[in-house]
N, C-alpha and C positions, 0 to 999 in steps of 0.2 A: 504493499500500499504506500503510495506517495504521500508527501506532506500535503499536496493540495487535495487529494481526495480525502485526507483525514479531516480537513476543515470543516466540512458540513455536519461530521459527527460530533466535533467539538461544538457547535453552535447548538446541535440537537440536546448535548449534554447539559450546555449552559440554560437553554430554555426550560429543559426538565428541572434542573436545579432551582431555577426562579419560581416555576409553578409549586414545587414542593414546599419552598419556603414561604410562599404566601398562602398556603392552605393550612388551616387550623389543625395542629397536631393532636392525636390522642395519646396520652399518657396511661401505660397500664397502673391499675391501681390508685390513679390520683384522685378518685372521688373521696370527698370525706376529708381530705389533708387539710389541718389547720397550720396557717403561717402565722408566727408570732411576731409582734412587733418588738423592735429593739433586740437586745441580747439576751432575754429571757423567755422561757416557755411560757406559753399562756394558759395552758390545760390545767386544770385544777386536780381531777381525780387521778387516781393510780391507774384506772382503766384508761382512760384518756391519754394520760402521759405514755403508758405503754404503747398503745395503738399508733400514736404519732411520733414516737421517739425511738422506742425500743424494738418494735414489732418488724422493722425492715431487715434486721440481721438475725433476730432470735425467733423469728417467724410467728404466725397467728396464734399457734397453741403451745409457743414456748419450746418447740421441738429443736431448735437450732438448725444450723446448715453448715454445710461445707461447699465452698465454691472458690471464690476469690479469696476468700479466708476462711478461718474456722470460727464459726459462732456458735458458742456451748449452748447445750439444751438448758433451759430453766425448768422443765416439765420434771418433776419428780427428782429435783436436784438436792442432794444432801449437803451441799456447800452452803445453800441457803438457812440452814438449821440455825445458825447463830447469826441473828440480825446484823450483828457489826460487819460481817463480811460483805454483804451486799451493798451496805452504806458505804463502805470503803471503796469498793469497786465503782459504784456510781458516781461518787465524788471526786476520785483521784483516777479512774481508769486503771486498766490492766491488760497487758501485751496489746492487742490491736484495738481494744475498746477506749474510745476516747472519756474524758473526765465530763460527761454529760450533766452531772450534777452541778457544775460550776455555774450552769446556765438555769438552774432550778433554785427556789427556796427551800429552807428546810423542812417545810410543809410538803412541797412537792416531792422532795426525795423520799421523805416517810411515807407518802402516799404510794408512789410506784413500788418501793421495796416492799411495803405491806401488801399491795396487790399481787405482786409475783410469789410472795411467800405464802399467800391463801388461795392461789388458783393453779391452774396446770398440773394437778396431782399433787400439789404442796398443800399441807395443812399445818403449817407452824403458827401456833395460837398466841406467842407472845410478839404483840406488835411493837414496832420500831416507833420511838417518838421524835418529836421534833427536837428534844433535848439531846437525845442520842446523835442526831444528825450534827447539830451544832457543836457537839463536842468532837465530833470526828473530822470536822473542817478544819 
């Protein structure tokens, strides 16, 4: 193929790109996502925080995933027995997990930790308090 014969293909590709960029895109699982103003999450409940902050990596039932990284399962996770451990991980991060708790209030951290510790087959009855979270910061 000569450079001159490739020119029309280049124009067709450019036209296709322009059409694609001007067409509204559909994003998988984007329905219901909440964007927060500023540098703090706006969700209040543990369930809302989990759905909008944690679920993308740890999955909808806390089953975890392996792909571009390893995202541990939170379902039936014995590491959650001591409330201090998940508080520390949410606040300070661990391995590939960023310290998302820096963008949460003490109330939000306690809410999401308590949600995970009482869902997905976990039944840890001693709730984490905002004082626990404040002490771990």
